[in-house]
C-alpha positions as YAML, in Angstrom:
chain: A
units: angstrom
residues:
- id: 1
  name: MET
  ca: [26.18, 94.83, 132.23]
- id: 2
  name: SER
  ca: [28.59, 92.40, 133.16]
- id: 3
  name: THR
  ca: [31.84, 92.34, 130.91]
- id: 4
  name: PRO
  ca: [31.93, 90.42, 127.94]
- id: 5
  name: THR
  ca: [33.87, 87.25, 127.83]
- id: 6
  name: ILE
  ca: [33.40, 85.53, 125.09]
- id: 7
  name: VAL
  ca: [32.73, 87.11, 121.87]
- id: 8
  name: CYS
  ca: [31.83, 84.80, 118.88]
- id: 9
  name: LYS
  ca: [31.39, 86.61, 115.48]
- id: 10
  name: SER
  ca: [30.40, 84.72, 112.24]
- id: 11
  name: ILE
  ca: [32.20, 81.70, 113.10]
- id: 12
  name: SER
  ca: [31.90, 78.86, 110.51]
- id: 13
  name: LYS
  ca: [33.77, 75.68, 110.20]
- id: 14
  name: VAL
  ca: [34.31, 73.30, 107.57]
- id: 15
  name: PHE
  ca: [35.91, 70.07, 107.76]
- id: 16
  name: GLY
  ca: [37.14, 68.40, 104.41]
- id: 17
  name: SER
  ca: [36.69, 69.41, 100.91]
- id: 18
  name: GLY
  ca: [34.70, 68.90, 97.53]
- id: 19
  name: PRO
  ca: [32.31, 65.82, 97.98]
- id: 20
  name: HIS
  ca: [33.49, 65.00, 101.24]
- id: 21
  name: GLU
  ca: [33.09, 68.55, 103.00]
- id: 22
  name: VAL
  ca: [31.03, 68.96, 106.22]
- id: 23
  name: THR
  ca: [30.32, 72.23, 107.72]
- id: 24
  name: PRO
  ca: [29.29, 71.75, 111.28]
- id: 25
  name: LEU
  ca: [29.16, 75.40, 112.01]
- id: 26
  name: LYS
  ca: [27.42, 78.21, 110.03]
- id: 27
  name: ASP
  ca: [27.88, 81.86, 110.66]
- id: 28
  name: VAL
  ca: [27.71, 81.38, 114.49]
- id: 29
  name: SER
  ca: [27.37, 84.59, 116.21]
- id: 30
  name: PHE
  ca: [27.06, 84.92, 120.52]
- id: 31
  name: THR
  ca: [28.33, 86.87, 123.10]
- id: 32
  name: ALA
  ca: [28.71, 85.52, 127.20]
- id: 33
  name: HIS
  ca: [29.63, 87.70, 129.98]
- id: 34
  name: GLU
  ca: [31.38, 87.41, 133.59]
- id: 35
  name: GLY
  ca: [29.11, 85.13, 136.14]
- id: 36
  name: GLU
  ca: [27.09, 83.67, 133.00]
- id: 37
  name: LEU
  ca: [26.04, 80.07, 132.79]
- id: 38
  name: VAL
  ca: [24.97, 79.62, 129.29]
- id: 39
  name: LEU
  ca: [23.54, 76.09, 128.39]
- id: 40
  name: LEU
  ca: [24.08, 75.11, 124.57]
- id: 41
  name: MET
  ca: [21.52, 72.67, 123.53]
- id: 42
  name: GLY
  ca: [20.59, 70.72, 120.16]
- id: 43
  name: PRO
  ca: [20.50, 67.29, 118.46]
- id: 44
  name: SER
  ca: [23.54, 65.37, 118.19]
- id: 45
  name: GLY
  ca: [25.37, 66.64, 115.24]
- id: 46
  name: SER
  ca: [24.22, 70.05, 115.57]
- id: 47
  name: GLY
  ca: [27.76, 71.58, 115.93]
- id: 48
  name: LYS
  ca: [27.78, 71.85, 119.80]
- id: 49
  name: THR
  ca: [30.83, 70.32, 120.87]
- id: 50
  name: THR
  ca: [32.47, 72.05, 117.28]
- id: 51
  name: LEU
  ca: [31.52, 75.49, 119.01]
- id: 52
  name: ILE
  ca: [33.18, 74.75, 122.48]
- id: 53
  name: SER
  ca: [36.30, 73.40, 120.84]
- id: 54
  name: ILE
  ca: [36.96, 76.72, 119.00]
- id: 55
  name: ILE
  ca: [36.01, 78.98, 122.46]
- id: 56
  name: GLY
  ca: [38.55, 76.64, 123.96]
- id: 57
  name: GLY
  ca: [40.94, 77.02, 121.38]
- id: 58
  name: LEU
  ca: [41.22, 73.38, 120.54]
- id: 59
  name: LEU
  ca: [40.00, 73.75, 116.55]
- id: 60
  name: ASN
  ca: [40.40, 76.88, 114.50]
- id: 61
  name: GLN
  ca: [37.09, 78.39, 113.10]
- id: 62
  name: THR
  ca: [37.34, 78.54, 109.11]
- id: 63
  name: THR
  ca: [35.86, 82.18, 109.12]
- id: 64
  name: GLY
  ca: [34.94, 84.56, 111.51]
- id: 65
  name: SER
  ca: [36.48, 85.27, 115.03]
- id: 66
  name: CYS
  ca: [36.60, 83.89, 118.32]
- id: 67
  name: ASN
  ca: [37.48, 86.57, 121.15]
- id: 68
  name: VAL
  ca: [38.00, 85.51, 124.78]
- id: 69
  name: LEU
  ca: [39.01, 87.43, 127.63]
- id: 70
  name: GLY
  ca: [40.14, 90.07, 124.97]
- id: 71
  name: GLN
  ca: [42.41, 87.89, 123.34]
- id: 72
  name: ASP
  ca: [41.42, 86.67, 119.51]
- id: 73
  name: ILE
  ca: [42.49, 83.03, 120.88]
- id: 74
  name: ASN
  ca: [42.89, 80.96, 117.27]
- id: 75
  name: GLN
  ca: [45.12, 83.79, 116.22]
- id: 76
  name: LEU
  ca: [47.64, 83.28, 119.13]
- id: 77
  name: PRO
  ca: [51.01, 81.22, 118.54]
- id: 78
  name: GLU
  ca: [50.70, 77.50, 119.55]
- id: 79
  name: GLN
  ca: [52.70, 77.80, 122.67]
- id: 80
  name: GLN
  ca: [50.71, 81.04, 123.90]
- id: 81
  name: LYS
  ca: [47.53, 79.47, 123.12]
- id: 82
  name: THR
  ca: [48.58, 76.59, 125.19]
- id: 83
  name: VAL
  ca: [49.96, 78.66, 127.86]
- id: 84
  name: PHE
  ca: [46.23, 80.92, 127.54]
- id: 85
  name: ARG
  ca: [44.19, 77.91, 127.80]
- id: 86
  name: GLY
  ca: [46.12, 76.81, 131.12]
- id: 87
  name: GLN
  ca: [45.82, 79.81, 133.02]
- id: 88
  name: ASN
  ca: [42.20, 80.75, 131.95]
- id: 89
  name: ILE
  ca: [40.03, 77.89, 130.62]
- id: 90
  name: GLY
  ca: [39.07, 74.41, 132.46]
- id: 91
  name: PHE
  ca: [37.73, 71.84, 130.04]
- id: 92
  name: MET
  ca: [35.23, 68.70, 131.02]
- id: 93
  name: PHE
  ca: [35.37, 66.42, 128.28]
- id: 94
  name: GLN
  ca: [32.54, 64.07, 127.41]
- id: 95
  name: SER
  ca: [35.24, 61.47, 127.43]
- id: 96
  name: PHE
  ca: [36.79, 62.73, 130.62]
- id: 97
  name: ASN
  ca: [40.32, 62.55, 129.37]
- id: 98
  name: LEU
  ca: [41.85, 61.36, 132.46]
- id: 99
  name: VAL
  ca: [45.45, 60.11, 132.85]
- id: 100
  name: PRO
  ca: [45.36, 56.34, 133.36]
- id: 101
  name: THR
  ca: [48.45, 55.96, 135.29]
- id: 102
  name: LEU
  ca: [47.63, 58.66, 137.59]
- id: 103
  name: ASN
  ca: [45.31, 58.17, 140.36]
- id: 104
  name: ALA
  ca: [42.36, 60.33, 141.30]
- id: 105
  name: ILE
  ca: [43.90, 62.94, 143.70]
- id: 106
  name: GLU
  ca: [46.71, 63.26, 140.83]
- id: 107
  name: ASN
  ca: [44.15, 63.77, 138.07]
- id: 108
  name: VAL
  ca: [42.48, 66.42, 139.78]
- id: 109
  name: ALA
  ca: [45.95, 68.38, 140.75]
- id: 110
  name: ILE
  ca: [47.43, 68.13, 137.06]
- id: 111
  name: SER
  ca: [46.56, 71.62, 136.61]
- id: 112
  name: LEU
  ca: [48.31, 72.95, 139.32]
- id: 113
  name: LEU
  ca: [51.24, 70.84, 139.06]
- id: 114
  name: VAL
  ca: [51.76, 72.00, 135.52]
- id: 115
  name: ALA
  ca: [51.32, 75.54, 136.84]
- id: 116
  name: GLU
  ca: [54.20, 74.67, 139.10]
- id: 117
  name: VAL
  ca: [52.01, 75.10, 142.18]
- id: 118
  name: LYS
  ca: [54.06, 73.00, 145.03]
- id: 119
  name: ARG
  ca: [52.72, 69.24, 144.85]
- id: 120
  name: LYS
  ca: [51.83, 69.25, 148.51]
- id: 121
  name: ASP
  ca: [49.60, 72.09, 148.39]
- id: 122
  name: ALA
  ca: [48.54, 70.96, 145.08]
- id: 123
  name: LEU
  ca: [47.18, 67.41, 146.22]
- id: 124
  name: GLU
  ca: [45.82, 69.27, 149.35]
- id: 125
  name: GLN
  ca: [43.50, 71.44, 147.36]
- id: 126
  name: ALA
  ca: [42.73, 68.37, 145.21]
- id: 127
  name: ALA
  ca: [41.91, 66.19, 148.39]
- id: 128
  name: HIS
  ca: [39.54, 69.28, 149.75]
- id: 129
  name: PHE
  ca: [37.83, 69.18, 146.13]
- id: 130
  name: LEU
  ca: [37.20, 65.56, 145.86]
- id: 131
  name: ALA
  ca: [35.62, 65.67, 149.28]
- id: 132
  name: ASN
  ca: [33.19, 68.22, 148.45]
- id: 133
  name: LEU
  ca: [32.18, 65.59, 145.61]
- id: 134
  name: ASP
  ca: [31.98, 62.62, 148.29]
- id: 135
  name: LEU
  ca: [34.98, 61.19, 146.46]
- id: 136
  name: ASP
  ca: [37.34, 61.28, 149.41]
- id: 137
  name: GLN
  ca: [37.55, 57.22, 149.62]
- id: 138
  name: GLN
  ca: [38.47, 57.07, 146.00]
- id: 139
  name: ARG
  ca: [41.22, 59.47, 146.12]
- id: 140
  name: TYR
  ca: [43.97, 57.08, 145.46]
- id: 141
  name: GLU
  ca: [42.16, 55.06, 142.67]
- id: 142
  name: THR
  ca: [43.34, 54.74, 139.19]
- id: 143
  name: PRO
  ca: [40.44, 55.41, 136.58]
- id: 144
  name: GLN
  ca: [40.26, 51.86, 135.45]
- id: 145
  name: ASN
  ca: [38.77, 50.99, 138.92]
- id: 146
  name: LEU
  ca: [36.61, 53.88, 138.99]
- id: 147
  name: SER
  ca: [32.46, 53.98, 137.63]
- id: 148
  name: GLY
  ca: [32.16, 56.32, 134.90]
- id: 149
  name: GLY
  ca: [30.10, 58.71, 137.66]
- id: 150
  name: GLU
  ca: [33.35, 59.00, 139.52]
- id: 151
  name: GLN
  ca: [35.61, 59.54, 136.47]
- id: 152
  name: GLN
  ca: [33.00, 62.42, 135.56]
- id: 153
  name: ARG
  ca: [33.13, 64.04, 138.76]
- id: 154
  name: ILE
  ca: [36.95, 63.92, 138.66]
- id: 155
  name: ALA
  ca: [37.08, 65.26, 135.61]
- id: 156
  name: LEU
  ca: [35.14, 68.36, 137.18]
- id: 157
  name: ALA
  ca: [37.14, 68.30, 139.79]
- id: 158
  name: ARG
  ca: [40.34, 69.09, 137.66]
- id: 159
  name: ALA
  ca: [38.38, 71.57, 135.68]
- id: 160
  name: CYS
  ca: [37.59, 73.76, 138.47]
- id: 161
  name: LEU
  ca: [40.64, 73.70, 140.70]
- id: 162
  name: HIS
  ca: [42.75, 76.21, 139.03]
- id: 163
  name: LYS
  ca: [40.41, 78.64, 139.42]
- id: 164
  name: PRO
  ca: [39.97, 79.52, 135.48]
- id: 165
  name: LYS
  ca: [37.79, 82.46, 134.46]
- id: 166
  name: ILE
  ca: [36.20, 80.24, 132.01]
- id: 167
  name: ILE
  ca: [34.69, 76.39, 132.13]
- id: 168
  name: LEU
  ca: [33.53, 74.59, 128.86]
- id: 169
  name: CYS
  ca: [31.67, 71.23, 129.77]
- id: 170
  name: ASP
  ca: [30.24, 68.65, 127.27]
- id: 171
  name: GLU
  ca: [27.79, 66.80, 129.10]
- id: 172
  name: PRO
  ca: [28.73, 67.04, 132.49]
- id: 173
  name: THR
  ca: [25.89, 65.12, 134.12]
- id: 174
  name: SER
  ca: [25.33, 62.23, 131.37]
- id: 175
  name: PHE
  ca: [26.47, 59.32, 133.45]
- id: 176
  name: LEU
  ca: [25.43, 60.76, 137.17]
- id: 177
  name: ASP
  ca: [22.04, 59.60, 138.78]
- id: 178
  name: HIS
  ca: [19.65, 62.61, 139.69]
- id: 179
  name: ALA
  ca: [20.93, 63.26, 143.37]
- id: 180
  name: ARG
  ca: [24.70, 63.38, 141.74]
- id: 181
  name: GLY
  ca: [23.48, 65.32, 138.78]
- id: 182
  name: ILE
  ca: [21.96, 68.25, 140.83]
- id: 183
  name: GLN
  ca: [25.13, 68.13, 143.01]
- id: 184
  name: VAL
  ca: [27.05, 68.77, 140.15]
- id: 185
  name: MET
  ca: [25.27, 71.12, 139.04]
- id: 186
  name: GLN
  ca: [25.00, 72.83, 142.33]
- id: 187
  name: LEU
  ca: [28.88, 73.00, 142.54]
- id: 188
  name: LEU
  ca: [29.29, 74.81, 139.28]
- id: 189
  name: GLN
  ca: [26.69, 77.40, 139.98]
- id: 190
  name: ASN
  ca: [28.35, 78.12, 143.28]
- id: 191
  name: TYR
  ca: [32.04, 78.56, 141.57]
- id: 192
  name: LYS
  ca: [30.39, 80.62, 138.97]
- id: 193
  name: LYS
  ca: [28.76, 82.91, 141.76]
- id: 194
  name: SER
  ca: [32.18, 82.93, 143.75]
- id: 195
  name: SER
  ca: [34.38, 83.33, 140.85]
- id: 196
  name: GLY
  ca: [32.47, 85.44, 138.42]
- id: 197
  name: ALA
  ca: [33.64, 82.93, 135.90]
- id: 198
  name: THR
  ca: [31.88, 82.25, 132.73]
- id: 199
  name: LEU
  ca: [30.35, 78.74, 132.06]
- id: 200
  name: ILE
  ca: [29.29, 77.24, 128.66]
- id: 201
  name: ILE
  ca: [27.71, 73.74, 129.08]
- id: 202
  name: VAL
  ca: [26.55, 71.47, 126.38]
- id: 203
  name: SER
  ca: [23.91, 69.08, 127.23]
- id: 204
  name: HIS
  ca: [20.83, 67.43, 126.48]
- id: 205
  name: ASP
  ca: [19.93, 66.94, 130.27]
- id: 206
  name: PRO
  ca: [16.69, 68.92, 131.30]
- id: 207
  name: ARG
  ca: [17.99, 68.81, 134.68]
- id: 208
  name: ILE
  ca: [20.37, 71.75, 133.56]
- id: 209
  name: ILE
  ca: [18.03, 74.05, 132.58]
- id: 210
  name: PRO
  ca: [16.86, 75.76, 135.93]
- id: 211
  name: PHE
  ca: [20.69, 76.36, 136.38]
- id: 212
  name: ALA
  ca: [21.00, 78.07, 133.13]
- id: 213
  name: ASP
  ca: [21.26, 81.95, 132.80]
- id: 214
  name: ARG
  ca: [20.83, 81.59, 128.98]
- id: 215
  name: ILE
  ca: [19.84, 79.05, 126.84]
- id: 216
  name: LEU
  ca: [21.24, 78.69, 123.55]
- id: 217
  name: GLU
  ca: [19.90, 76.11, 120.74]
- id: 218
  name: LEU
  ca: [21.99, 74.93, 117.40]
- id: 219
  name: ASP
  ca: [20.34, 73.43, 114.86]
- id: 220
  name: ASP
  ca: [22.23, 71.92, 111.73]
- id: 221
  name: GLY
  ca: [25.27, 74.33, 112.52]
- id: 222
  name: MET
  ca: [22.94, 77.49, 112.87]
- id: 223
  name: LEU
  ca: [22.16, 79.30, 116.29]
- id: 224
  name: LYS
  ca: [18.35, 79.67, 116.63]
- id: 225
  name: PRO
  ca: [17.27, 83.10, 117.65]
- id: 226
  name: GLU
  ca: [17.10, 83.93, 121.41]
- id: 227
  name: ASN
  ca: [13.89, 83.72, 122.94]
- id: 228
  name: LYS
  ca: [13.37, 87.17, 124.95]
...
């Protein structure tokens, strides 16, 4: 059995209080391993994005524990948590979160530049990744001049470039046509196989199902029993 990289135990999350209280996660437990692609499915509002935000240290759980690469991530001081995320976790947000004043190649390279990789080396690596995603011609365009699908692939390149041990993706194929969606999933699968990284993907897209090693379903904040 491969090494566990993510261990969630009895995670619940509560927002608000009293009549305004909302509980998007209720006693969720699961484990993900090295080299595993876990597809997290469920209806809108079922808690999927909340769960990966907790795994990535962007939100703190209300109860339970979230152990990531041997660290109880949400017990780390904020500065240490930021460094840990930068070194170990790649994020692909549904809203992309590209920097509007940077062009495509700079947006991709930013994870390496933050890690103090030389600018020339960072840009060369970013250019190579963009070429693999058929975005060589768009490397100097800013986000406002790119389509949603192009922005989505740039966000993917940024998530992978610094070779994180965990990648968290929120709807990575939602803006892509069939061929581009398969291309992105093949790239993620190849990255997983070559690096041993753990991928957690939130999606409604049935194209992702054949790439998944395991499928978890959330409904009303609770994890359904896995099919054996």
